[in-house]
C-alpha positions in Angstrom: 26.2 7.7 -36.8 22.3 7.2 -36.7 20.7 6.4 -40.1 17.2 7.5 -41.3 14.8 4.7 -42.1 15.1 5.3 -45.9 11.8 3.8 -47.0 12.0 0.8 -44.6 8.4 -0.2 -43.0 8.3 -2.4 -40.1 6.3 -5.5 -41.1 5.7 -6.9 -37.6 6.6 -6.5 -34.1 9.4 -8.5 -32.6 7.4 -10.6 -30.2 4.5 -11.3 -32.8 6.7 -13.9 -34.6 6.6 -17.5 -34.3 7.4 -20.9 -36.1 4.5 -20.1 -38.3 6.5 -17.6 -39.8 9.7 -19.6 -40.9 10.8 -18.9 -44.3 9.3 -15.4 -44.3 11.5 -12.3 -45.0 10.5 -9.8 -42.2 11.7 -6.2 -41.0 11.7 -5.6 -37.4 12.6 -2.6 -35.2 13.3 -2.1 -31.8 15.8 -1.7 -28.7 18.7 -3.7 -28.4 18.4 -5.6 -25.2 22.1 -7.0 -25.5 24.6 -7.9 -28.1 26.8 -10.9 -28.0 29.8 -11.0 -30.3 31.1 -14.6 -30.8 33.7 -13.7 -33.4 32.5 -14.3 -36.7 28.9 -14.4 -35.5 26.9 -11.7 -33.7 23.8 -12.6 -31.6 21.3 -9.5 -30.9 18.3 -9.5 -28.7 15.9 -7.0 -30.1 13.1 -5.9 -28.0 9.8 -4.1 -28.5 6.5 -4.0 -26.5 5.3 -7.4 -27.9 8.5 -9.1 -26.7 12.1 -10.0 -27.6 13.4 -11.6 -30.6 17.1 -13.2 -31.4 18.5 -11.6 -34.4 21.7 -13.4 -36.0 24.3 -11.8 -37.9 27.1 -13.5 -40.0 29.1 -11.5 -42.4 28.5 -14.0 -45.2 24.9 -13.4 -45.0 24.6 -9.8 -44.2 27.9 -8.4 -45.9 30.9 -6.6 -44.2 29.0 -3.3 -44.1 26.1 -4.5 -42.0 28.2 -6.8 -40.0 30.3 -3.9 -38.9 27.2 -1.9 -37.9 26.0 -5.0 -35.9 29.4 -4.7 -33.9 28.6 -1.2 -33.0 25.2 -2.1 -31.3 25.0 -1.6 -27.8 22.3 -1.6 -25.1 19.2 0.5 -25.9 20.5 1.2 -29.4 17.4 1.6 -31.7 17.7 -0.6 -34.9 15.8 -1.9 -37.8 16.8 -5.3 -39.2 15.5 -7.1 -42.5 16.0 -10.8 -42.2 14.5 -14.2 -42.7 12.8 -16.2 -39.8 14.2 -19.6 -39.4 14.2 -22.3 -36.8 16.6 -21.6 -33.9 19.9 -23.6 -34.3 20.4 -23.8 -30.5 18.5 -24.9 -27.7 14.7 -23.6 -27.6 14.3 -20.6 -25.4 11.3 -21.6 -23.2 11.1 -18.3 -21.6 10.4 -16.5 -24.8 7.3 -16.5 -26.9 9.8 -16.3 -29.9 12.1 -19.1 -28.4 11.7 -21.4 -31.3 12.9 -19.0 -33.8 15.4 -16.5 -34.8 16.1 -13.9 -37.7 19.1 -14.3 -39.9 19.6 -10.7 -40.7 20.6 -9.4 -44.1 20.4 -5.8 -43.3 20.7 -3.4 -40.4 20.4 0.3 -39.8 21.2 2.1 -36.6 18.3 4.5 -36.3 19.3 6.0 -32.8 22.4 5.4 -30.5 22.2 5.5 -26.8 24.4 6.1 -23.9 24.6 3.5 -21.3 21.5 3.6 -19.3 21.8 4.3 -15.5 20.1 0.9 -14.8 19.5 -2.4 -16.8 16.3 -2.1 -18.7 15.0 -5.7 -17.7 12.1 -7.6 -16.1 12.0 -7.6 -12.5 14.5 -4.7 -12.0 15.9 -4.7 -8.4 16.9 -0.8 -8.9 15.6 1.3 -6.6 12.2 3.3 -7.4 13.5 6.5 -6.9 16.1 6.1 -9.6 13.7 4.3 -11.9 11.1 7.0 -11.6 13.7 9.6 -12.2 14.4 7.8 -15.7 10.7 6.8 -16.0 10.9 7.0 -19.9 13.7 4.0 -19.5 11.8 2.2 -16.7 8.7 2.0 -19.2 10.7 0.1 -21.3 10.5 -3.1 -19.1 8.4 -5.8 -20.2 6.7 -6.1 -16.9 5.6 -2.6 -16.6 4.8 -2.6 -20.4 2.4 -5.8 -19.8 0.7 -3.6 -17.0 0.1 -0.9 -19.2 -1.0 -2.6 -22.1 -3.5 -4.9 -19.7 -4.7 -1.4 -18.5 -5.5 -0.1 -22.1 -7.3 -3.6 -22.5 -9.3 -3.1 -19.5 -10.4 0.3 -20.4 -11.6 -0.9 -23.8 -13.4 -3.7 -22.1 -15.3 -1.4 -19.9 -16.1 1.2 -22.7 -17.6 -1.8 -24.7 -19.6 -3.2 -21.9 -20.9 0.3 -20.9 -21.9 0.9 -24.4 -23.7 -2.4 -24.7 -25.7 -1.6 -21.5 -27.0 1.7 -23.0 -24.4 4.0 -21.2 -23.3 7.1 -22.7 -19.8 8.6 -22.3 -19.9 11.9 -21.3 -17.1 14.2 -20.3 -17.5 16.6 -17.3 -15.3 19.7 -16.7 -11.9 19.7 -15.3 -11.9 23.4 -14.2 -14.7 23.6 -11.4 -16.0 25.7 -8.5 -14.2 24.7 -5.3 -16.6 22.8 -2.9 -14.5 22.2 0.2 -16.2 19.3 1.8 -13.9 16.1 1.9 -10.2 16.0 0.7 -8.4 19.2 -0.1 -9.0 20.6 -3.5 -6.2 21.4 -6.2 -6.8 25.1 -6.9 -6.2 26.8 -10.2 -5.8 30.6 -10.1 -7.9 32.6 -12.8 -6.1 35.5 -14.8 -9.2 36.8 -16.1 -10.8 36.8 -12.7 -8.3 38.3 -10.4 -8.5 36.5 -6.9 -10.6 33.8 -8.0 -9.9 30.2 -8.5 -10.9 26.8 -10.3 -10.6 23.7 -8.4 -9.7 20.4 -10.1 -12.5 17.9 -9.5 -12.0 15.3 -6.7 -14.6 13.5 -8.7 -17.5 14.3 -11.3 -20.0 14.0 -8.6 -22.2 17.1 -9.0 -22.0 17.1 -12.7 -23.2 13.4 -13.2 -25.9 14.1 -10.9 -26.8 17.3 -13.1 -26.6 14.9 -16.3 -29.4 12.8 -14.4 -31.5 15.9 -13.9 -31.0 16.6 -17.8 -32.3 13.4 -18.7 -29.1 11.4 -19.8 -30.1 8.6 -17.6 -27.0 6.1 -18.0 -23.9 8.2 -18.1 -20.2 6.8 -17.5 -16.9 8.2 -17.7 -13.3 7.1 -17.4 -12.5 10.3 -15.5 -9.3 11.9 -14.3 -9.6 13.3 -10.8 -7.4 15.1 -8.2 -7.1 15.2 -4.6 -4.6 17.0 -2.4 -4.1 14.5 0.2 -1.3 12.4 1.8 -0.4 9.7 -0.5 -0.1 5.9 0.2 0.9 2.7 -1.9 -2.6 2.9 -3.4 -3.1 6.6 -3.7 -1.9 9.3 -6.0 -2.6 13.2 -6.3 -4.2 12.7 -9.7 -6.0 9.2 -10.5 -8.4 7.6 -13.0 -12.0 6.3 -11.9 -14.7 4.5 -13.8 -17.4 6.7 -13.0 -21.2 5.8 -13.6 -24.6 7.2 -12.8 -28.3 5.9 -13.4 -31.6 7.3 -13.1 -34.9 5.7 -11.9 -32.8 3.0 -10.1 -32.1 1.6 -6.2 -29.1 -0.3 -4.6 -29.7 -3.6 -6.4 -29.7 -1.9 -9.9 -26.2 -0.4 -9.6 -24.6 -3.2 -7.8 -26.0 -5.4 -10.7 -24.5 -3.6 -13.6 -21.1 -3.1 -11.8 -21.0 -6.8 -10.9 -21.6 -7.8 -14.6 -19.0 -5.0 -15.7 -16.1 -6.3 -13.2 -17.0 -10.0 -14.3 -16.4 -9.1 -17.9 -13.3 -7.3 -17.1 -11.8 -10.2 -15.0 -12.6 -12.5 -17.7 -11.3 -10.7 -20.9 -8.2 -9.3 -19.0 -6.9 -11.9 -17.2 -9.1 -15.1 -17.6 -10.6 -15.1 -14.3 -14.2 -16.4 -13.6 -16.0 -14.3 -11.0 -19.2 -16.0 -9.7 -22.0 -13.8 -9.4 -23.8 -12.4 -7.2 -20.8 -11.2 -5.3 -21.3 -11.7 -1.3 -22.6 -8.9 0.6 -22.2 -7.9 4.2 -23.4 -4.6 6.2 -20.6 -2.1 7.4 -21.7 -3.2 11.1 -20.9 -6.9 10.1 -17.8 -6.1 8.6 -16.4 -4.2 11.4 -17.5 -6.6 14.1 -15.9 -9.6 12.0 -12.8 -8.0 10.3 -12.5 -4.6 11.9 -12.5 -2.9 8.6 -15.0 -1.6 6.2 -12.9 -3.1 3.4 -12.5 -6.7 4.9 -9.7 -9.2 3.5 -11.7 -12.7 3.4 -8.8 -14.7 1.9 -8.3 -15.7 5.6 -10.0 -16.2 8.8 -8.9 -14.8 12.2 -11.8 -12.9 12.6 -12.6 -10.7 15.7 -14.6 -11.9 18.6 -16.4 -9.7 20.8 -15.9 -10.9 24.6 -17.2 -7.7 26.5 -19.8 -9.7 28.3 -17.5 -12.5 29.4 -15.0 -10.1 31.0 -17.5 -7.5 32.2 -17.0 -8.4 35.8 -13.3 -9.4 35.8 -10.5 -7.8 37.8 -8.6 -6.6 34.8 -8.8 -2.8 34.9 -7.9 -2.4 31.3 -10.8 -4.4 30.2 -13.5 -3.0 32.8 -12.4 0.7 32.2 -12.7 0.4 28.5 -16.3 -1.2 29.1 -17.3 1.3 31.7 -16.5 4.0 29.2 -18.9 2.6 26.5 -15.9 0.7 24.6 -15.6 -3.0 24.2 -13.1 -6.0 24.5 -12.5 -8.0 21.3 -10.0 -10.4 20.4 -8.4 -12.4 17.7 -7.2 -16.2 17.6 -3.8 -16.5 16.0 -3.8 -20.3 15.4 -0.7 -22.4 16.2 1.4 -19.4 17.6 1.4 -19.7 21.4 4.9 -20.6 21.1 5.8 -17.0 19.5 8.8 -15.6 21.5 8.0 -12.8 23.7 10.1 -10.3 21.7 7.8 -10.9 18.8 4.6 -10.5 20.9 6.2 -7.1 22.4 6.7 -6.1 18.7 2.9 -6.7 18.0 2.0 -4.7 21.2 4.2 -1.8 19.7 2.3 -2.3 16.3 -0.9 -2.1 18.1 0.2 1.0 19.8 1.1 2.5 16.4 -2.6 1.9 15.4 -4.2 3.6 18.3 -4.0 1.2 21.2 -2.9 1.8 24.6 -1.6 -1.7 24.8 -2.4 -5.3 23.7 -3.3 -8.2 26.1 -2.3 -11.7 25.2 -3.0 -15.3 26.3 -1.0 -18.5 25.1 -2.7 -21.6 25.5 0.1 -23.8 26.2 0.4 -27.5 24.8 -0.5 -28.9 28.1 -3.7 -26.7 28.5 -2.1 -24.2 30.8 -2.2 -20.4 30.2 0.7 -18.0 29.8 -0.9 -14.5 29.8 -0.6 -10.8 30.6 -3.7 -10.7 32.6 -4.4 -14.5 33.6 -3.9 -13.5 37.4 -7.1 -11.3 37.2 -9.6 -13.8 36.1 -10.8 -17.0 37.5 -10.2 -20.4 36.2 -13.7 -20.7 35.1 -13.5 -17.0 33.4 -10.4 -18.0 31.7 -11.8 -21.2 30.3 -15.0 -19.5 29.2 -12.8 -16.7 27.5 -10.7 -19.4 25.7 -13.7 -21.3 24.6 -15.5 -18.1 23.3 -12.3 -17.5 21.2 -12.2 -21.0 19.8 -9.0 -21.4 21.5 -7.1 -24.8 21.5 -3.7 -25.9 22.7 -1.1 -24.1 21.0 -3.0 -20.9 20.0 -2.1 -17.3 20.8 -5.2 -15.2 21.7 -4.8 -11.3 21.4 -7.0 -8.8 22.8 -7.6 -4.9 22.4 -10.0 -2.9 24.9 -11.0 0.6 24.2 -13.8 2.6 22.1 -15.1 0.5 19.3 -13.4 2.6 16.5 -10.1 2.1 18.3 -10.5 -1.8 18.9 -11.7 -2.3 15.3 -8.8 -0.3 13.9 -6.2 -2.3 15.9 -7.4 -5.6 15.5 -8.3 -5.1 11.8 -4.8 -3.9 11.1 -3.1 -6.5 13.2 -5.1 -9.5 11.6 -3.9 -8.4 8.2 -0.4 -7.7 9.5 -0.1 -11.3 11.0 -1.9 -12.9 8.0 1.0 -11.6 5.8 3.8 -12.5 8.1 2.7 -15.9 8.9 2.2 -16.7 5.2 -1.7 -17.2 5.7 -2.9 -15.3 2.4 -3.4 -16.9 -0.8 -2.2 -14.3 -3.2 -3.9 -16.3 -6.2 -7.1 -15.7 -4.6 -9.6 -12.8 -6.1 -12.2 -12.3 -3.2 -14.8 -9.6 -4.1 -17.5 -8.7 -1.8 -19.9 -5.6 -1.3 -20.0 -3.8 1.9 -23.5 -1.9 2.5 -25.5 0.2 4.8 -22.6 2.6 5.9 -23.3 5.2 8.6 -24.7 8.2 7.0 -22.6 10.4 9.4 -19.5 10.2 11.6 -18.5 12.7 14.3 -15.4 14.9 13.7 -13.7 16.1 17.0 -11.7 18.3 15.1 -14.9 20.4 13.4 -17.1 19.6 16.3 -19.9 18.4 14.0 -21.2 15.6 12.0 -19.4 15.1 8.6 -20.9 13.1 5.8 -19.0 9.6 5.6 -19.4 9.4 1.8 -20.8 12.9 0.8 -23.8 15.2 1.6 -25.8 13.9 -1.3 -26.0 10.3 -0.1 -29.6 9.0 0.9 -30.4 7.7 4.1 -32.0 4.3 4.4 -35.9 4.9 4.3 -36.5 3.6 7.7 -33.9 5.8 9.2 -35.0 9.2 7.9 -36.9 10.1 11.1 -33.6 9.6 13.1 -31.9 12.6 11.4 -33.7 14.7 14.0 -33.3 12.6 17.1 -30.1 10.3 16.8 -28.3 11.3 13.6 -25.3 9.0 14.4 -27.5 5.9 14.1 -28.6 6.8 10.6 -27.4 4.2 8.0 -27.0 5.3 4.3 -27.9 3.8 1.2 -24.1 3.5 0.4 -22.2 0.5 -0.9 -18.5 -0.2 -1.6 -17.0 -3.0 -3.6 -14.0 -4.5 -2.2 -11.2 -6.9 -3.5 -8.7 -8.7 -1.5 -9.0 -6.1 1.6 -8.7 -2.9 -0.7 -11.7 -0.8 -1.5 -12.2 -0.9 -5.3 -14.9 1.7 -5.3 -18.1 2.8 -3.8 -21.4 4.7 -4.4 -24.7 5.5 -3.2 -28.1 6.4 -3.8 -28.5 10.0 -4.1 -30.8 12.6 -2.5 -33.3 13.8 -4.7 -36.1 15.4 -2.6 -35.6 19.1 -1.7 -36.7 18.6 2.1 -34.3 15.6 2.8 -31.3 17.5 1.1 -32.2 20.6 3.2 -32.3 18.3 6.4 -29.3 16.8 5.4 -27.3 20.3 5.1 -28.9 21.3 8.5 -27.5 18.2 10.1 -24.1 18.8 8.7 -24.1 22.3 10.1 -24.6 24.2 7.1 -27.1 27.2 6.9 -29.3 27.4 4.0 -27.1 30.2 2.6 -24.0 28.4 3.0 -25.4 25.4 1.3 -26.5 27.3 -1.6 -23.2 29.2 -1.8 -21.3 25.9 -2.2 -23.9 23.7 -4.1 -26.4 26.3 -5.6 -26.2 25.4 -9.1 -27.1 21.7 -8.1 -29.7 22.6 -5.6 -31.2 25.2 -8.3 -31.5 22.3 -10.6 -33.5 20.2 -8.2 -36.3 22.5 -8.5 -36.8 21.6 -12.0 -37.7 17.8 -11.8 -35.0 15.6 -10.6 -35.2 11.7 -11.2 -34.2 9.2 -8.3 -30.7 8.4 -9.3 -27.7 6.5 -8.0 -24.2 5.6 -8.9 -20.7 4.5 -8.2 -17.0 5.1 -9.1 -14.2 2.2 -9.2 -10.7 3.2 -8.9 -9.1 2.1 -12.2 -5.5 2.3 -10.9 -6.4 0.0 -8.1 -8.1 -2.3 -10.0 -5.4 -2.8 -12.5 -2.8 -3.0 -9.7 -4.8 -5.9 -7.8 -5.4 -7.8 -11.1 -1.6 -7.6 -12.0 -0.6 -8.3 -8.4 1.5 -5.1 -8.2 2.5 -3.7 -4.8 1.7 -0.2 -5.8 -0.5 1.7 -8.1 2.7 3.5 -9.4 3.4 0.1 -11.3 0.2 0.6 -13.5 0.4 4.5 -13.9 2.7 5.7 -16.7 4.0 8.6 -15.2 3.3 8.5 -11.4 4.1 10.9 -8.6 6.0 9.9 -5.3 4.7 10.2 -1.6 5.2 14.0 -1.5 3.2 14.3 -4.7 6.2 15.4 -6.9 7.4 13.7 -10.1 11.1 12.9 -10.0 11.4 12.6 -13.6 10.0 16.2 -14.6 10.7 18.0 -11.1 7.2 19.0 -10.8 5.8 21.0 -9.1 8.3 23.8 -9.7 8.8 27.7 -9.1 7.3 29.7 -12.0 8.6 33.0 -13.4 7.5 36.2 -11.5 6.1 37.5 -14.7 3.5 34.3 -14.5 2.7 35.3 -10.8 2.0 39.0 -11.5 -0.3 37.9 -14.5 -2.2 36.0 -12.0 -2.0 38.7 -9.3 -0.5 36.2 -6.9 2.4 36.8 -4.2 4.6 33.9 -2.8 5.3 34.4 0.8 8.7 33.0 1.9 8.4 30.4 4.4 9.5 31.4 7.9 12.3 29.2 9.2 11.4 27.3 12.1 13.2 28.1 15.4 15.6 25.4 16.9 
């Protein structure tokens, strides 16, 4: 039978006690991790968010009534214990912060009983994630998840403190917005008061933070909730949190400077990591050419090498046809893997095909200096030697090549180098390699829409020297855009914004919007620009991703209290779910039944 606290007050958390508290009488409360009855003595591990504490019950010390209650304690019961802190009689438990001490109980109250949980509530649980997420309220009791969320809270406090010190104002922007479909899909919210009309949940506070710059709040930040209706991955969720900032009267270097110093302080105060500033920078083109990715992982080598000129006149059709179509031939050197079994090489070819390649060419430099290759017969001895030299090849190396359009070659080799680095143990997971990628393309061509689309968003300022190319060669225009990358993951990004009317109108024109369409979608921003707008720039960092990387978690679900799974559903609450017909009627909505697919 559960009891009330009856005036008991918790004096401290379980994990906060140490040898310094020996001799003190304390009141602790928490969940029973386990109970061990040794006959005349009962040991109970009591757990709260601060840690685990061993409590000892002896009938001669706590009395028959309390000893009987201790006998009833089971896993996940909630209990309050009054007792004295003493030095542990047995061996010190090095794995616990409280391992030197124990509490000799004089009183216990069972505050709540519990059914047998569907899985053990323990650190490093091997239980399937689907079951853990269904019972997330139990999963969140695990010490490792609690540490993650405690660290997340600490990080947000550090960010707020830093931004305040730097003169930023924390201002909330609306959650119910106008839909401006340019990018990911919006989550739509029907309006009861305005039948047939919909709000959109914000993909970011982008437009509103620009309006704040127009309104004179020259340094804004927000830890903002954002929503995107897109396919999920390990580091994505339909709802996520970002550290959002915007500054007036600044350029690229100003935003990078304040962001670097914020990241430096967070890393130092959160995990004791010293981040050396300034962070390295590379242009988007350099990142793609060297790493095949605009979020390069620089913890290992295996960089891409462009060998297009060397193989331009060879007889290998795969290479020459790609070059004739305006593509390139590039390769990576997998050091010391010339002896890789053919079965594994074939698996790499299949992996490359999954990334968009038509195939993958390979060349093994044998220990005796000879070559084993899928294409060696098409090249002369001199061409082969030059190719191996260009790749930095030595005896024992495996050289892998892709030939296609640049975009495909980058994608294939960029993914392949990361896959190989992980499988071969080349990644130092104790490293934190930050860098900036700058000068992204302003636009990219969409075959699906048959027009240019903004690589970031339509309010990004082109590089000054590229403005004239908007009329003649839009695809060559570089943007004043910048991403901060950590260990091959995009932490966040931003840009200098367009603030001149003529440049913004030209950008909408290049993107295929008529003046009317631009005003229909973004009129409230464009109208604000008529009344004096300062030069401004900003950035947003994904808080979930940042915490995930700092705690070395495999997924952002490990640092979010109540995450969704890959189909954007919540296994615990069963959201999304059907609603009552009365609710639909109020919103003037009708749900059409799905047509069954024909076999």
